[in-house]
N, C-alpha and C positions, 0 to 999 in steps of 0.2 A: 783440217780445213784450211784452205789458203786465205791469204789476206783479201784476195779478190772475192772469194766466196762470202766472207764476212761483209765486205763493202756492198756486194750485190744484195745480200739479205737486208742490209740497212736501207738500201734504196727502195726495196719492196715494202719494208715496214713504213717508210716515209710516205709512200703512195697510199698505203692502207689508212694511215692516220689522217692524211689529207682528205681522203674521200669520206671518212667516218666522222670527221670533226663537225661538219655542218649538222647532220641529223642528231648526233649525240648532244651537241650544244643546244639544239632546239628542245630536246627533252629536258635538259637542265633548266633552260629558261622557262619552259612551260610549267615545270614543278614549282619554280619560284613564283610565277604569276598566280598559281592556284592558291598558294599560302596567303596572298594578299587580296585576292579577288572575292567579293561577296555576291556580285550580280550573277544570278543563275544562268542567264543567257551567255554571259561572257565565260563563265566556268565551263559550260557545255562546249563552247567554241574552242577553248583551250584544250579540253579533253580530246576533241576531234583532232586538233593539231598534234597532240601528244601521241595519239594512236597512229597517225600517219608517219610521224618521225620514228616510232618504234618499228613500224612495218618496213620503212626504208632501211633502217639500221640492220634489221634482221636479214633482209634480202641481200644487202651488200656483204654481210658476214658469210652467208651461205655461198654466195658467188665466189668470194675471195678464198674460202676454204677449198673449193674445187679447183679454182684457177691457179692458186699459188701454193696450197697446202698439200697434205698427203692424200687428199681425196678419200677413197674408200680403203683406208688402211694400206695394207700391202698387196691388195688384189691388183692383178695386172689389167683387168677389164672393169669398166665402170658403166652402170646403166646409162644409156643415152638420155633417158627421161630425167635423170638428175641434172644433166647439163641444160636440157630444155627448161626445166623448172627454175634453174638458177638464172638463166637469161630472161625468162618471163618476169621473174621477181625484180631483176635489176632494171629492165627497160619497159616492162609492160604495166607499170603502175598508173600510167596516164595515157592519153591519146596522142601524145607528141610523137611517138615512134611506133610504127606498125611492124609487127614481127612475122617473118615467114620461116617455118621450120621444115627442112627437107633432109632429114636423116632417117633412113629406113632401118639401119641396123639397131638391134635392141641394146647392144653394148658397144663401147668403143675402148680401144687400148688407152691406158691412162695418159701416155704421152700425147696421143692424137687428141684426146679430149681436152687436155690443157692448152694445146695449140688452138683448138676451135674456140674455147672460152676466151682466151687472150686476144685472138683476132676479132671476136665479137665485141670485146671491151673497147679495143682501139677504134673499130669502125663505128660503134655506137657513140663513142665520145666525139667522133668527127661530125656527127649530125647535130650541130649546135642549134639549128632551128627545126629539128625534127625531120621526119621522113620515113623511109622504109629500110628495114634491116633484114636481109635474107641470109639464112645459115644453112649450109648443106655439107654433107660428108658421105662419101661412098668409096669403099675400098681403102686405099691409102691417101685419098685426096680430101682436102678440106677447102671449102670456098665460102667466103663471107662477102656479101655485096651490100653496100650502103648507098642510098640514093636520097637526095634531099635538096632543098632550095639553096642551102649553103653548107659547104664542107670545110672543116678546119683540120687539115692533115699536114702537120709540120714536116719540113724536110728531114729533121733529125729522127723522126719516127721511121721514115723510109730507110734511112741509113742504118738504124738499129735493126730493123727487120731483115735487111739484106746483109747484115754483118759488115757494113762499111764504116762502122763507128768504133773508135778505140775505146778500151775499157775506161780510160781516164775521163772520157767525155760523157759517160753515162750519167743519167739524172733520174729522179723518181718518175718523171714523165715518160722516159724511154725504157724503163725497167721491164715493162710487160713485153714490149717489142723485142728487146734483147733476149728475153726468156724464150720467145717464139723462135727466134733464130737459132739459139743454142739447142732447143729441143729438136728442131727439124734437122740441124746439122749433125747432132748426136746420133740420129737414126739413119744417116746417109741421105737425107732428103734436102729439099730446098724450099724457099719462100718466094712467093710471087706477089708483086705489087703493081697495080695498074690504076692510075688516076688521070688518064689522058682525056676521058670523056667528061664534059662539064656536068657537074652535079652527081657524078658517080665515082665511087671508090670500090675497087675490087681487090681483096686480099685473099691469098690462098697459100696452101702448102701441099707439096707432093712428097709423099713418104713411100719408101719401098714396101711392097707387100710382104707380109711375113710368111 
């Protein structure tokens, strides 16, 4: 394992810890409140918040396992429904983001599935005020479209997706984008980024057909 591999793994771990800190911290705080709270109505409210924090934590862990981990062990193809459920769990917990799923294939190659999930993560994070997130895949192509009243898509994310960022410039924020670039390039494919239309972000990848 190279020094860069270790550094990149560290960046991904930093991203995971950052995203999980809030819901896990809420669980810890909720348990602490329960030990001191005697009012039945307040205890019920705390239990509701605990249940929601557990749901969010579980959804994020399931998503990150597929997006960054070994997915379905050593299988080359992963059920597409696993990706759909992971995205629904991550972004479908409230009405802030509407999801559209346009993947007809029952399974996706592991590399393509990871690209799809990470592009969905980047596009979903860009919808800071909510909106719509559409995900599609057909053949060797993956397309993710985000549309909302405000998009936050930093220039460094574009650079990482397109491979225009040096390894020394990587950060936890750009780790997922860098992963997408490397997965696509490793298969002889390319990444597409389009954010010229106001309120719309289009991310995609074109991979050679096997």
